[in-house]
C-alpha positions in Angstrom: 0.0 0.0 0.0 1.1 3.6 -0.5 0.2 7.0 0.8 -1.7 9.2 -1.7 -3.2 12.3 -0.4 -5.7 13.9 -2.7 -5.3 17.5 -3.8 -8.4 19.7 -3.1 -6.6 23.0 -4.0 -9.0 23.4 -7.0 -12.0 23.4 -4.7 -13.4 26.9 -4.0 -14.6 28.0 -0.6 -18.1 28.1 -2.1 -17.8 24.5 -3.2 -16.9 23.3 0.2 -19.5 25.4 2.0 -22.2 24.0 -0.4 -21.1 20.5 0.3 -21.4 21.1 4.0 -24.8 22.6 3.7 -26.0 19.7 1.4 -24.8 17.2 4.1 -26.7 19.0 6.8 -29.8 19.2 4.6 -29.6 15.4 3.8 -29.3 14.6 7.5 -32.2 16.9 8.3 -34.4 15.5 5.5 -34.3 12.0 6.8 -37.7 11.1 8.3 -37.6 11.5 12.0 -38.6 7.9 12.5 -35.8 6.7 10.2 -33.2 8.7 12.1 -34.4 7.4 15.5 -34.4 3.8 14.1 -30.9 4.1 12.8 -29.5 5.7 15.9 -31.2 3.3 18.2 -29.9 0.3 16.2 -26.4 1.6 16.4 -26.5 2.7 20.0 -28.1 -0.5 21.2 -25.3 -2.7 19.9 -23.9 -4.9 22.6 -20.1 -5.0 22.4 -20.4 -4.1 18.7 -21.8 -7.5 17.8 -25.3 -6.4 16.8 -23.9 -3.4 14.9 -21.5 -5.6 12.9 -24.4 -7.9 12.2 -26.6 -5.0 11.0 -23.9 -3.6 8.7 -23.0 -7.0 7.2 -26.7 -7.8 6.6 -27.1 -4.6 4.7 -24.0 -5.2 2.7 -25.1 -8.8 1.9 -28.5 -7.5 0.9 -27.2 -5.2 -1.7 -24.1 -7.3 -2.7 -25.3 -10.9 -2.4 -22.4 -12.2 -4.6 -19.6 -10.1 -3.2 -17.5 -13.2 -2.7 -18.0 -14.3 -6.3 -20.8 -16.6 -5.3 -23.7 -16.5 -2.9 -23.3 -17.0 0.8 -25.0 -20.2 2.2 -24.7 -19.2 5.9 -22.9 -16.7 8.1 -22.6 -15.4 11.6 -20.7 -13.0 13.8 -17.6 -14.7 15.0 -18.8 -14.9 18.7 -21.8 -16.9 17.5 -20.2 -18.9 14.7 -18.4 -21.6 16.8 -21.0 -22.1 19.6 -24.0 -22.1 17.2 -22.4 -24.9 15.2 -20.8 -26.8 18.1 -17.3 -26.2 16.6 -14.1 -25.9 18.6 -12.8 -22.4 18.2 -9.2 -21.8 17.2 -6.7 -20.7 19.9 -6.8 -17.1 21.1 -6.7 -14.5 19.7 -7.9 -16.1 16.5 -11.2 -17.2 18.1 -12.3 -13.5 17.9 -11.2 -12.8 14.3 -12.4 -11.9 11.9 -15.7 -10.2 12.7 -17.9 -12.3 10.3 -17.5 -15.9 9.4 -19.3 -17.2 6.3 -19.7 -20.3 4.2 -20.3 -20.0 0.4 -22.6 -22.3 -1.6 -19.6 -24.1 -2.9 -18.3 -24.7 0.6 -15.6 -22.1 0.8 -15.0 -20.6 4.3 -14.4 -16.9 4.2 -13.9 -14.4 7.0 -14.8 -10.7 6.8 -13.2 -8.1 9.0 -15.4 -4.9 9.4 -13.8 -1.5 10.0 -15.7 1.8 10.2 -14.6 4.7 8.1 -14.9 7.2 11.0 -12.8 9.9 12.6 -12.9 8.9 16.2 -11.4 12.2 17.4 -14.2 14.2 15.7 -16.8 11.8 17.2 -15.3 12.3 20.7 -15.4 16.0 20.3 -19.0 15.9 19.0 -20.2 13.7 21.8 -18.6 15.8 24.5 -20.3 18.9 22.9 -23.6 17.1 22.9 -23.1 16.1 26.6 -22.5 19.7 27.6 -25.5 20.9 25.6 -27.8 18.3 27.2 -26.7 19.4 30.7 -27.5 23.1 29.8 -30.8 22.2 28.3 -31.7 20.2 31.4 -30.8 23.2 33.5 -33.1 25.4 31.4 -35.9 22.8 31.6 -39.0 23.0 29.5 -38.8 26.1 27.3 -41.7 28.5 27.7 -43.4 29.9 24.6 -41.4 32.7 22.9 -43.3 35.7 24.1 -40.5 38.3 23.3 -41.3 41.2 21.1 -38.1 41.3 19.1 -36.2 38.0 19.4 -36.7 35.1 17.1 -34.1 32.7 18.4 -31.5 32.6 21.2 -28.2 30.7 20.5 -26.0 29.6 23.3 -22.2 29.0 22.9 -21.2 26.9 25.9 -17.8 26.6 27.5 -16.2 23.2 28.0 -16.5 23.3 31.8 -18.2 21.0 34.3 -21.7 22.2 35.1 -22.6 22.3 38.8 -26.2 21.1 39.0 -26.6 23.4 42.1 -26.4 26.3 39.7 -29.2 25.1 37.5 -32.1 27.2 38.9 -30.0 30.4 39.1 -28.6 29.8 35.6 -32.1 29.5 34.2 -33.2 32.6 36.0 -30.3 34.7 34.8 -30.7 33.5 31.2 -34.3 34.6 31.0 -33.5 37.9 32.7 -30.9 38.5 30.1 -33.4 37.6 27.3 -35.9 40.0 28.8 -33.3 42.8 29.0 -32.1 42.3 25.4 -35.7 42.3 24.2 -36.5 45.5 26.1 -33.4 47.2 24.7 -33.8 46.0 21.2 -35.8 49.0 19.8 -33.3 51.4 21.3 -30.7 50.3 18.7 -30.4 52.0 15.3 -32.8 50.7 12.8 -30.4 48.8 10.7 -28.9 47.1 13.8 -32.4 45.8 14.7 -32.3 43.7 11.6 -29.0 42.1 12.6 -28.0 39.4 15.1 -26.8 40.7 18.4 -24.2 39.1 20.6 -23.7 39.3 24.4 -20.4 38.1 25.7 -20.0 40.3 28.8 -22.0 39.0 31.7 -21.3 41.4 34.6 -24.9 41.3 35.7 -25.2 37.5 35.1 -22.2 35.8 36.5 -23.5 32.2 36.0 -23.9 32.9 32.3 -20.3 34.0 32.2 -19.3 30.9 34.1 -20.8 28.5 31.6 -21.2 30.4 28.3 -18.8 32.1 25.9 -21.6 34.1 24.2 -25.3 34.4 23.8 -26.5 35.3 20.3 -29.9 36.9 19.6 -31.5 36.5 16.2 -34.2 39.2 15.4 -37.8 38.1 15.0 -37.9 40.0 11.7 -35.8 37.2 10.2 -37.6 34.2 11.7 -39.3 33.3 14.9 -39.1 30.1 16.9 -41.9 29.0 19.2 -40.6 25.5 20.2 -37.0 25.1 21.3 -36.2 28.6 20.4 -33.3 28.6 22.8 -30.7 26.4 21.1 -27.1 26.0 20.1 -25.2 27.1 17.0 -24.2 24.7 14.2 -21.1 23.0 15.5 -19.7 22.5 12.0 -16.5 24.3 11.3 -14.3 25.2 8.4 -12.9 22.0 7.1 -11.2 20.3 4.2 -12.9 17.2 2.7 -9.4 15.7 2.8 -9.8 15.2 6.5 -12.0 12.1 6.0 -9.9 10.9 3.1 -6.8 11.1 5.3 -8.8 9.0 7.8 -9.5 6.5 5.1 -5.9 6.5 4.0 -4.7 5.9 7.5 -7.2 3.1 8.0 -6.0 1.3 4.9 -2.3 1.7 5.5 -2.6 0.6 9.1 -4.4 -2.6 8.2 -2.0 -3.2 5.4 0.8 -3.3 7.9 -1.2 -5.2 10.6 0.4 -8.6 11.3 -2.6 -9.7 13.4 -4.1 -11.1 10.2 -1.0 -12.7 8.9 -1.8 -16.3 10.1 -5.5 -15.9 10.3 -6.4 -18.1 7.4 -4.4 -21.0 8.7 -5.4 -20.6 12.3 -9.2 -20.2 11.6 -9.4 -22.6 8.7 -10.4 -20.0 6.2 -10.0 -20.1 2.4 -10.2 -16.3 2.1 -10.1 -13.2 4.3 -11.8 -10.0 3.2 -11.8 -6.4 4.6 -15.0 -4.5 4.5 -14.7 -0.7 5.3 -18.0 0.9 5.9 -19.2 4.5 6.0 -22.3 4.6 8.2 -24.7 6.9 10.0 -22.2 7.6 12.8 -19.7 9.0 10.4 -22.4 10.9 8.5 -23.8 12.5 11.7 -20.6 13.3 13.6 -17.7 13.6 11.0 -17.0 16.3 8.5 -18.1 15.3 5.0 -15.8 13.7 2.5 -18.0 15.0 -0.4 -17.8 18.1 -2.5 -19.9 18.8 -5.6 -17.2 17.2 -7.7 -16.1 14.4 -5.4 -18.4 11.6 -4.2 -18.3 8.0 -3.1 -17.1 6.7 -6.4 -14.1 9.0 -6.3 -13.5 8.0 -2.7 -13.3 4.4 -3.9 -10.9 5.3 -6.6 -8.8 7.1 -4.0 -8.9 4.1 -1.7 -7.8 1.8 -4.6 -4.8 4.1 -5.3 -3.8 4.0 -1.6 -3.8 0.2 -1.6 -1.9 0.2 -4.9 -2.1 -3.5 -5.4 -0.8 -4.5 -2.0 -3.4 -5.7 0.5 -1.0 -7.6 2.7 -3.1 -10.4 4.4 -6.5 -9.6 2.7 -7.6 -11.3 -0.5 -10.2 -8.6 -1.3 -11.1 -5.2 0.1 -14.5 -3.5 -0.2 -15.8 0.0 0.6 -19.4 0.2 1.6 -21.7 3.3 1.9 -24.2 2.1 4.6 -27.0 4.7 4.7 -30.6 3.6 3.9 -31.5 4.6 0.4 -27.9 5.6 -0.4 -26.2 2.3 -0.4 -23.1 2.0 -2.6 -20.4 -0.6 -2.7 -17.0 -0.9 -4.4 -14.4 -3.5 -4.6 -11.1 -1.6 -4.3 -8.8 -4.6 -4.3 -7.7 -6.5 -6.3 -9.8 -4.7 -9.0 -11.6 -1.4 -8.7 -15.3 -1.9 -9.6 -18.8 -1.2 -8.4 -20.6 -4.1 -6.8 -24.1 -2.7 -7.3 -26.0 -3.5 -10.5 -27.2 -0.2 -12.0 
């Protein structure tokens, strides 16, 4: 395998911003029930086993002959041996790879699943969500927006531990600040009344200063919220699509050098070992996008194939799978680059 970082220098700022907005719109446009269903399935996974099963089921559904023939039976590795009264191989090979399968011709293949996710970004996003949930709990149920001039209130929290003993006073100070800003709104020059207003000095409201960087007020002349009108700004930041491609590159290179799979076929009695890299809802929801208007999943597969560069080490085949309901796509990136979905 080789390193091959793609050049996005030809992408304009407008291209990248549009890609980011399209990603947010696609996430928002999913039916609420579908988002809840996907998130619950992923979060309910026990030690990753159910999640691995869900992803492989989806992959098998859209690519039933990914192995060159149909699969007769399969199971997650933890279930494969006990469900068939088979003696497992010695540790650590009794836990590898993630999926064990038998083809219709009797070939035993193993499939290792790896998520195309940036764990650092996910950790940051989940910490941000945790802090936001604590603040929302402190605010409690939001009353109707009865202000005269404010459409929305956006809170920018600090990354500090929230003392639950401050909750009642925090809520009181927040609504007193909102009332003050609302009362003072019409005293501003006319053009300023049409613009957002920021408060980042909290001399009168020390608990807001303790937990918030800034409170931003959006005028009601632009739009007006009635439910959850106190919220948090979009957490997305300036990014380069290459961030997720660098993650994919690192994933491929690290597995290409991983000797844990070197003796796997012999130890587990397998004819073939495949690597399945999947892009799922967790990456879509928490990671910065890899897409731009001129770069999509097909181009990502081409990029991945170039990184592998004909050298997959212990893996016989490598696949890249886009696992999102209604947007499934799958490519073989080694030994040959090709789409696995019939168009």
